[in-house]
C-alpha positions as CSV (number, residue, x, y, z in Angstrom):
1,M,55.5,-79.8,63.8
2,K,57.1,-82.1,66.3
3,T,60.7,-83.1,66.0
4,I,61.8,-86.4,67.5
5,A,65.3,-87.7,67.9
6,I,65.9,-91.5,68.0
7,C,69.0,-91.7,69.9
8,N,71.3,-94.2,71.7
9,H,75.1,-93.8,71.7
10,K,75.4,-97.5,71.2
11,G,75.4,-99.2,67.8
12,G,73.2,-102.3,67.0
13,V,70.1,-101.2,69.0
14,G,67.9,-100.8,65.9
15,K,67.8,-97.0,65.7
16,T,67.5,-96.8,62.0
17,A,64.8,-99.6,61.8
18,L,62.8,-97.8,64.5
19,S,63.3,-94.4,62.9
20,M,62.3,-95.6,59.5
21,A,59.3,-97.6,60.7
22,F,58.2,-94.7,62.9
23,A,58.3,-92.2,60.0
24,E,56.8,-94.5,57.6
25,G,54.1,-95.7,59.9
26,L,53.1,-92.2,60.7
27,H,53.0,-91.5,57.0
28,S,50.7,-94.4,56.4
29,R,48.4,-92.8,58.9
30,G,48.1,-89.6,56.9
31,K,50.7,-87.7,58.7
32,R,53.3,-85.6,56.7
33,T,56.7,-86.9,57.9
34,L,60.3,-86.0,57.2
35,L,63.1,-88.4,58.1
36,V,66.5,-86.9,58.7
37,D,69.4,-89.4,58.3
38,L,72.3,-88.4,60.5
39,D,73.9,-91.9,60.6
40,Q,77.0,-92.1,58.7
41,Q,76.0,-95.6,57.4
42,M,73.1,-93.9,55.7
43,N,71.0,-97.1,55.8
44,A,67.8,-95.1,55.9
45,T,68.8,-93.2,52.7
46,Q,69.7,-96.3,51.0
47,Q,66.4,-98.1,52.0
48,A,64.6,-95.1,50.8
49,G,66.3,-95.5,47.4
50,V,67.5,-91.9,47.4
51,K,70.6,-90.9,45.5
52,T,72.9,-88.5,47.0
53,E,75.6,-87.8,44.4
54,D,75.8,-84.1,43.7
55,E,72.9,-83.5,46.1
56,V,72.6,-81.4,49.3
57,T,72.9,-83.8,52.2
58,V,73.0,-83.7,56.0
59,Y,76.9,-83.2,55.8
60,D,76.3,-79.9,54.0
61,L,73.8,-78.8,56.6
62,L,76.0,-79.7,59.5
63,T,79.2,-78.1,58.1
64,S,78.1,-75.0,56.3
65,N,75.7,-72.1,56.6
66,K,75.4,-72.0,52.8
67,Y,72.5,-74.5,52.8
68,K,69.1,-74.6,54.2
69,G,67.0,-77.7,55.1
70,H,64.5,-77.4,52.4
71,E,67.3,-77.7,49.8
72,A,68.1,-81.2,51.0
73,I,64.6,-82.7,51.1
74,K,63.9,-85.7,48.8
75,S,60.7,-87.5,48.4
76,Y,60.2,-91.3,48.3
77,E,57.3,-93.7,48.6
78,Y,56.9,-93.4,52.3
79,G,57.3,-89.7,52.9
80,D,60.3,-87.2,52.7
81,I,63.9,-87.6,53.7
82,I,66.9,-85.4,54.2
83,P,69.6,-87.9,52.9
84,G,72.5,-89.0,54.9
85,D,76.2,-89.0,53.7
86,T,79.2,-91.1,54.5
87,Y,81.1,-88.0,55.0
88,V,79.2,-87.4,58.3
89,T,82.2,-89.3,59.7
90,N,84.3,-86.2,58.9
91,A,81.7,-83.8,60.0
92,E,82.9,-83.6,63.7
93,S,86.3,-82.2,62.8
94,E,84.8,-79.7,60.4
95,M,82.1,-78.7,63.0
96,T,84.6,-77.9,65.7
97,K,85.8,-74.9,63.6
98,L,82.3,-73.3,63.6
99,D,80.8,-70.7,66.1
100,T,77.5,-72.4,66.0
101,K,78.7,-76.0,66.0
102,L,75.8,-77.2,68.3
103,N,73.1,-75.3,66.4
104,M,73.8,-76.2,62.8
105,L,70.9,-78.7,62.3
106,D,68.4,-76.7,64.3
107,D,69.3,-73.5,62.1
108,A,69.0,-75.6,59.0
109,L,65.6,-76.8,59.8
110,V,64.2,-73.3,60.7
111,D,62.8,-73.0,57.1
112,V,61.3,-76.5,57.0
113,D,57.6,-76.5,57.7
114,G,54.4,-78.2,56.6
115,Y,55.3,-81.5,58.4
116,D,53.5,-83.1,61.3
117,Y,56.7,-85.0,62.4
118,V,60.3,-84.8,61.8
119,I,62.1,-88.0,62.9
120,I,65.9,-87.9,63.3
121,D,67.9,-91.0,63.0
122,C,71.0,-90.3,65.2
123,P,74.4,-91.9,64.8
124,P,75.9,-94.3,67.3
125,Q,77.9,-91.7,69.3
126,L,77.2,-88.8,71.6
127,G,79.4,-86.4,69.6
128,L,78.6,-83.1,67.9
129,V,76.4,-84.7,65.3
130,T,74.1,-86.4,67.9
131,R,74.1,-83.2,70.0
132,N,72.9,-81.2,67.0
133,A,69.9,-83.6,66.8
134,L,69.2,-83.1,70.5
135,V,69.4,-79.4,70.2
136,A,67.0,-79.5,67.2
137,A,64.6,-82.0,68.8
138,D,61.4,-81.5,70.9
139,E,61.6,-85.1,72.3
140,V,64.0,-88.0,72.5
141,I,63.0,-91.7,72.1
142,V,65.7,-94.1,73.4
143,P,65.7,-97.6,71.9
144,V,67.5,-100.2,74.0
145,T,68.1,-103.8,73.5
146,P,67.6,-106.3,76.4
147,N,71.2,-106.8,77.4
148,T,73.4,-105.8,80.5
149,S,74.4,-102.5,78.7
150,A,70.9,-101.2,78.4
151,L,70.9,-99.3,81.6
152,K,74.3,-97.7,81.2
153,G,73.3,-96.7,77.6
154,F,70.2,-94.9,78.9
155,T,72.1,-93.2,81.7
156,N,74.6,-91.8,79.1
157,I,71.8,-90.4,77.1
158,F,70.0,-89.0,80.1
159,E,73.2,-87.0,81.1
160,C,73.6,-85.7,77.6
161,V,69.9,-84.6,77.5
162,N,70.3,-82.9,80.9
163,S,73.4,-81.1,79.8
164,I,71.7,-79.6,76.7
165,K,68.5,-78.7,78.8
166,K,70.6,-76.7,81.3
167,N,71.9,-74.4,78.6
168,R,69.1,-71.9,77.9
169,H,70.8,-71.1,74.6
170,L,70.5,-74.7,73.3
171,N,67.3,-76.5,74.2
172,P,65.8,-76.1,77.7
173,N,62.5,-77.7,76.7
174,L,64.0,-80.9,75.5
175,R,62.4,-84.0,77.1
176,I,62.8,-87.8,76.9
177,A,59.4,-89.1,75.6
178,G,60.4,-92.6,76.7
179,I,62.5,-95.8,76.4
180,V,61.3,-98.4,73.9
181,V,62.8,-102.0,74.2
182,N,63.8,-103.3,70.8
183,M,64.8,-106.8,69.6
184,Y,63.0,-108.3,72.7
185,D,63.3,-112.1,73.0
186,A,60.8,-113.5,75.5
187,R,62.6,-116.8,75.5
188,T,65.6,-115.4,77.3
189,A,65.8,-114.6,81.0
190,L,68.0,-111.5,80.4
191,S,65.2,-109.9,78.2
192,K,62.8,-110.4,81.1
193,E,65.3,-109.1,83.6
194,V,65.8,-105.9,81.7
195,M,62.1,-105.3,81.4
196,S,61.8,-105.4,85.2
197,T,64.8,-103.1,85.8
198,L,64.1,-100.4,83.3
199,P,61.0,-98.9,84.7
200,P,62.4,-97.6,88.0
201,V,65.4,-96.1,86.2
202,A,63.1,-94.4,83.6
203,E,60.8,-93.1,86.5
204,E,63.8,-91.6,88.3
205,A,64.7,-89.8,85.0
206,G,61.3,-88.4,84.7
207,T,60.3,-90.6,81.7
208,K,58.7,-94.0,81.0
209,V,59.3,-97.3,79.4
210,F,56.7,-97.7,76.6
211,K,54.5,-100.8,77.1
212,T,55.0,-101.9,73.5
213,V,58.0,-104.0,72.9
214,I,59.6,-104.5,69.4
215,N,60.1,-108.3,69.3
216,K,63.2,-109.7,67.6
217,C,62.5,-110.3,63.9
218,E,64.6,-111.5,61.1
219,A,62.5,-109.6,58.6
220,V,64.0,-106.4,59.8
221,N,67.5,-107.4,59.0
222,R,66.5,-108.8,55.6
223,A,64.7,-105.6,54.6
224,Q,67.9,-103.7,55.5
225,S,70.0,-106.2,53.5
226,E,67.6,-105.7,50.5
227,K,67.6,-101.9,51.0
228,V,63.9,-101.7,51.1
229,S,61.3,-100.5,53.7
230,I,60.0,-103.1,56.1
231,Y,56.6,-102.1,55.1
232,E,57.5,-103.1,51.6
233,Y,59.5,-106.2,52.3
234,D,57.0,-108.0,54.7
235,P,54.0,-105.8,55.6
236,K,52.5,-108.7,57.6
237,S,55.7,-109.5,59.7
238,K,55.8,-109.5,63.5
239,A,58.1,-106.4,63.3
240,V,55.5,-104.4,61.4
241,V,52.8,-105.4,63.8
242,D,55.0,-104.3,66.7
243,F,56.1,-101.1,65.0
244,N,52.4,-100.1,64.4
245,R,51.5,-100.9,68.0
246,F,54.3,-98.7,69.2
247,I,53.1,-95.8,66.9
248,D,49.6,-96.3,68.2
249,E,50.8,-96.1,71.8
250,Y,52.8,-93.0,71.1
251,L,50.0,-91.2,69.4
252,E,47.7,-92.2,72.3
253,G,50.2,-90.6,74.7
254,E,49.9,-87.3,72.8
255,N,46.1,-87.0,73.2
Protein backbone atom coordinates (compact mmCIF):
# COMPACT_ATOMS: atom_id res chain seq x y z
CA MET A 1 0.00 0.00 0.00
CA LYS A 2 1.41 3.38 -1.02
CA THR A 3 0.17 6.56 0.62
CA ILE A 4 0.42 9.76 -1.43
CA ALA A 5 -0.30 13.25 -0.11
CA ILE A 6 -1.46 15.85 -2.64
CA CYS A 7 -0.13 18.97 -0.99
CA ASN A 8 0.32 22.69 -1.49
CA HIS A 9 -0.24 25.26 1.22
CA LYS A 10 -1.88 27.60 -1.29
CA GLY A 11 -5.55 27.39 -2.11
CA GLY A 12 -6.88 27.40 -5.66
CA VAL A 13 -4.23 25.12 -7.17
CA GLY A 14 -6.60 22.24 -7.83
CA LYS A 15 -5.56 19.85 -5.07
CA THR A 16 -9.00 18.32 -4.67
CA ALA A 17 -9.60 17.91 -8.41
CA LEU A 18 -6.22 16.23 -8.79
CA SER A 19 -6.70 14.06 -5.69
CA MET A 20 -10.09 12.83 -6.85
CA ALA A 21 -9.04 12.26 -10.45
CA PHE A 22 -5.90 10.45 -9.29
CA ALA A 23 -7.80 8.14 -6.95
CA GLU A 24 -10.68 7.54 -9.35
CA GLY A 25 -8.41 7.04 -12.35
CA LEU A 26 -6.37 4.46 -10.44
CA HIS A 27 -9.62 2.79 -9.40
CA SER A 28 -10.72 2.57 -13.04
CA ARG A 29 -7.44 0.76 -13.76
CA GLY A 30 -8.34 -1.96 -11.28
CA LYS A 31 -6.42 -0.54 -8.31
CA ARG A 32 -8.05 -0.53 -4.90
CA THR A 33 -7.98 3.08 -3.75
CA LEU A 34 -8.81 5.03 -0.61
CA LEU A 35 -9.24 8.80 -0.74
CA VAL A 36 -8.74 10.71 2.53
CA ASP A 37 -10.43 14.13 2.55
CA LEU A 38 -8.55 16.43 4.93
CA ASP A 39 -9.74 19.66 3.33
CA GLN A 40 -12.22 21.48 5.54
CA GLN A 41 -14.20 22.48 2.44
CA MET A 42 -14.87 18.72 2.03
CA ASN A 43 -15.45 19.07 -1.72
CA ALA A 44 -14.19 15.55 -2.36
CA THR A 45 -16.67 14.14 0.15
CA GLN A 46 -19.52 16.09 -1.39
CA GLN A 47 -18.57 15.06 -4.92
CA ALA A 48 -18.45 11.45 -3.79
CA GLY A 49 -22.00 11.84 -2.48
CA VAL A 50 -21.05 10.60 0.98
CA LYS A 51 -23.12 11.67 3.98
CA THR A 52 -21.25 12.52 7.17
CA GLU A 53 -23.95 13.19 9.72
CA ASP A 54 -23.47 10.91 12.77
CA GLU A 55 -20.56 9.19 10.99
CA VAL A 56 -16.87 8.91 11.86
CA THR A 57 -14.89 11.47 9.85
CA VAL A 58 -11.32 12.71 9.55
CA TYR A 59 -12.03 15.16 12.36
CA ASP A 60 -12.60 12.25 14.76
CA LEU A 61 -9.41 10.52 13.59
CA LEU A 62 -7.34 13.68 14.01
CA THR A 63 -8.60 14.69 17.44
CA SER A 64 -9.22 11.43 19.30
CA ASN A 65 -7.56 8.04 19.79
CA LYS A 66 -11.00 6.54 20.25
CA TYR A 67 -11.45 5.80 16.54
CA LYS A 68 -9.53 3.81 13.93
CA GLY A 69 -9.33 4.44 10.22
CA HIS A 70 -11.42 1.45 9.14
CA GLU A 71 -14.38 2.81 11.11
CA ALA A 72 -14.51 5.91 8.90
CA ILE A 73 -14.25 4.28 5.46
CA LYS A 74 -17.20 4.71 3.12
CA SER A 75 -17.63 3.32 -0.38
CA TYR A 76 -18.79 5.20 -3.42
CA GLU A 77 -18.88 4.57 -7.16
CA TYR A 78 -15.20 5.29 -7.77
CA GLY A 79 -13.56 3.67 -4.75
CA ASP A 80 -13.48 4.22 -0.99
CA ILE A 81 -13.18 7.44 0.97
CA ILE A 82 -12.61 8.60 4.51
CA PRO A 83 -14.96 11.59 4.54
CA GLY A 84 -14.01 15.12 5.41
CA ASP A 85 -15.62 17.38 7.96
CA THR A 86 -16.12 21.14 8.20
CA TYR A 87 -15.01 20.84 11.82
CA VAL A 88 -11.47 20.23 10.57
CA THR A 89 -11.15 24.02 10.84
CA ASN A 90 -11.30 23.51 14.62
CA ALA A 91 -9.01 20.49 14.65
CA GLU A 92 -5.77 22.46 14.94
CA SER A 93 -6.63 23.86 18.38
CA GLU A 94 -7.82 20.44 19.57
CA MET A 95 -4.69 18.71 18.30
CA THR A 96 -2.34 21.02 20.18
CA LYS A 97 -3.53 19.39 23.39
CA LEU A 98 -2.48 15.91 22.23
CA ASP A 99 0.84 14.21 22.99
CA THR A 100 0.83 12.65 19.51
CA LYS A 101 -0.48 15.65 17.58
CA LEU A 102 1.66 14.92 14.50
CA ASN A 103 0.93 11.19 14.39
CA MET A 104 -2.83 11.04 14.71
CA LEU A 105 -3.58 10.24 11.06
CA ASP A 106 -0.66 7.83 10.75
CA ASP A 107 -1.82 5.95 13.84
CA ALA A 108 -5.43 5.89 12.60
CA LEU A 109 -4.39 4.37 9.27
CA VAL A 110 -2.34 1.55 10.84
CA ASP A 111 -5.29 -0.84 10.69
CA VAL A 112 -6.22 0.13 7.11
CA ASP A 113 -5.02 -2.45 4.60
CA GLY A 114 -6.02 -4.09 1.36
CA TYR A 115 -5.51 -0.95 -0.71
CA ASP A 116 -3.01 -0.34 -3.46
CA TYR A 117 -3.09 3.42 -3.00
CA VAL A 118 -4.20 5.87 -0.33
CA ILE A 119 -4.54 9.41 -1.70
CA ILE A 120 -4.70 12.26 0.83
CA ASP A 121 -6.29 15.55 -0.21
CA CYS A 122 -4.56 18.10 2.04
CA PRO A 123 -5.96 21.45 3.21
CA PRO A 124 -4.48 24.73 1.93
CA GLN A 125 -2.26 25.33 4.96
CA LEU A 126 0.93 23.88 6.39
CA GLY A 127 -0.51 23.44 9.87
CA LEU A 128 -0.94 20.35 11.99
CA VAL A 129 -3.52 18.75 9.69
CA THR A 130 -1.26 18.90 6.64
CA ARG A 131 1.74 17.81 8.70
CA ASN A 132 -0.25 14.78 9.81
CA ALA A 133 -0.71 13.91 6.14
CA LEU A 134 3.02 14.25 5.50
CA VAL A 135 3.86 12.03 8.48
CA ALA A 136 1.44 9.38 7.19
CA ALA A 137 2.53 9.56 3.54
CA ASP A 138 5.18 7.72 1.57
CA GLU A 139 5.24 10.38 -1.13
CA VAL A 140 4.11 13.93 -1.82
CA ILE A 141 2.85 15.23 -5.15
CA VAL A 142 2.83 19.02 -5.33
CA PRO A 143 0.35 20.62 -7.74
CA VAL A 144 1.23 24.17 -8.76
CA THR A 145 -0.49 26.65 -11.02
CA PRO A 146 1.55 28.60 -13.58
CA ASN A 147 1.84 31.90 -11.77
CA THR A 148 4.49 33.93 -9.98
CA SER A 149 3.85 32.30 -6.61
CA ALA A 150 4.42 28.74 -7.87
CA LEU A 151 8.11 28.64 -6.96
CA LYS A 152 7.57 30.10 -3.50
CA GLY A 153 4.76 27.62 -2.86
CA PHE A 154 6.94 24.68 -3.74
CA THR A 155 9.83 25.99 -1.63
CA ASN A 156 7.58 26.11 1.44
CA ILE A 157 6.44 22.52 0.87
CA PHE A 158 10.03 21.40 0.36
CA GLU A 159 11.10 22.97 3.66
CA CYS A 160 8.19 21.37 5.49
CA VAL A 161 8.97 17.94 4.03
CA ASN A 162 12.63 18.27 5.01
CA SER A 163 11.65 19.22 8.55
CA ILE A 164 9.59 16.06 8.89
CA LYS A 165 12.27 13.89 7.28
CA LYS A 166 14.89 15.09 9.75
CA ASN A 167 12.88 13.76 12.69
CA ARG A 168 13.42 10.00 12.82
CA HIS A 169 10.29 9.66 14.96
CA LEU A 170 8.12 11.18 12.25
CA ASN A 171 8.81 10.15 8.65
CA PRO A 172 12.49 9.98 7.60
CA ASN A 173 11.64 8.16 4.35
CA LEU A 174 9.20 10.76 3.03
CA ARG A 175 9.95 11.89 -0.53
CA ILE A 176 8.55 14.35 -3.04
CA ALA A 177 7.47 12.30 -6.05
CA GLY A 178 7.22 15.39 -8.21
CA ILE A 179 5.58 18.65 -9.15
CA VAL A 180 2.60 18.66 -11.50
CA VAL A 181 1.59 21.86 -13.29
CA ASN A 182 -2.18 22.29 -13.05
CA MET A 183 -4.54 24.70 -14.84
CA TYR A 184 -1.95 25.26 -17.56
CA ASP A 185 -2.82 27.76 -20.30
CA ALA A 186 -0.51 27.54 -23.31
CA ARG A 187 -1.78 30.91 -24.56
CA THR A 188 -0.08 32.83 -21.76
CA ALA A 189 3.59 33.73 -21.60
CA LEU A 190 3.54 33.25 -17.82
CA SER A 191 2.56 29.58 -18.15
CA LYS A 192 5.47 28.97 -20.48
CA GLU A 193 7.82 30.89 -18.20
CA VAL A 194 6.86 28.80 -15.17
CA MET A 195 7.37 25.61 -17.16
CA SER A 196 10.93 26.68 -17.89
CA THR A 197 11.80 27.81 -14.36
CA LEU A 198 10.38 24.88 -12.38
CA PRO A 199 12.70 22.03 -13.54
CA PRO A 200 15.95 23.44 -12.07
CA VAL A 201 14.16 24.19 -8.80
CA ALA A 202 12.80 20.65 -8.70
CA GLU A 203 16.20 19.17 -9.52
CA GLU A 204 17.82 21.10 -6.70
CA ALA A 205 15.17 19.66 -4.37
CA GLY A 206 15.91 16.12 -5.56
CA THR A 207 12.64 15.68 -7.40
CA LYS A 208 11.16 16.34 -10.86
CA VAL A 209 8.44 18.12 -12.77
CA PHE A 210 6.04 15.65 -14.34
CA LYS A 211 6.03 15.90 -18.13
CA THR A 212 2.25 15.81 -18.21
CA VAL A 213 0.55 19.12 -17.58
CA ILE A 214 -3.10 19.46 -16.61
CA ASN A 215 -4.58 22.02 -18.96
CA LYS A 216 -7.10 24.55 -17.72
CA CYS A 217 -10.56 23.09 -18.31
CA GLU A 218 -13.94 24.51 -17.35
CA ALA A 219 -15.38 20.99 -17.00
CA VAL A 220 -13.44 20.59 -13.73
CA ASN A 221 -15.14 23.61 -12.19
CA ARG A 222 -18.53 22.53 -13.46
CA ALA A 223 -18.13 19.03 -12.06
CA GLN A 224 -17.24 20.49 -8.67
CA SER A 225 -20.21 22.84 -8.86
CA GLU A 226 -22.51 19.93 -9.69
CA LYS A 227 -20.81 17.88 -6.94
CA VAL A 228 -20.05 14.94 -9.23
CA SER A 229 -16.90 13.20 -10.41
CA ILE A 230 -15.23 14.66 -13.51
CA TYR A 231 -15.25 11.09 -14.86
CA GLU A 232 -19.02 11.16 -14.57
CA TYR A 233 -19.61 14.76 -15.57
CA ASP A 234 -17.59 14.72 -18.81
CA PRO A 235 -15.52 11.56 -19.36
CA LYS A 236 -14.32 12.85 -22.75
CA SER A 237 -13.19 16.26 -21.49
CA LYS A 238 -9.66 17.56 -21.97
CA ALA A 239 -9.23 17.37 -18.19
CA VAL A 240 -9.95 13.64 -18.08
CA VAL A 241 -7.50 13.07 -20.94
CA ASP A 242 -4.83 15.00 -19.05
CA PHE A 243 -5.54 13.31 -15.72
CA ASN A 244 -5.29 9.88 -17.37
CA ARG A 245 -2.00 10.81 -19.01
CA PHE A 246 -0.67 11.98 -15.65
CA ILE A 247 -1.70 8.70 -14.00
CA ASP A 248 -0.03 6.73 -16.79
CA GLU A 249 3.17 8.75 -16.35
CA TYR A 250 3.10 8.21 -12.59
CA LEU A 251 2.59 4.46 -12.93
CA GLU A 252 5.38 4.22 -15.53
CA GLY A 253 7.70 5.92 -13.06
CA GLU A 254 6.98 3.21 -10.49
CA ASN A 255 8.14 0.43 -12.84
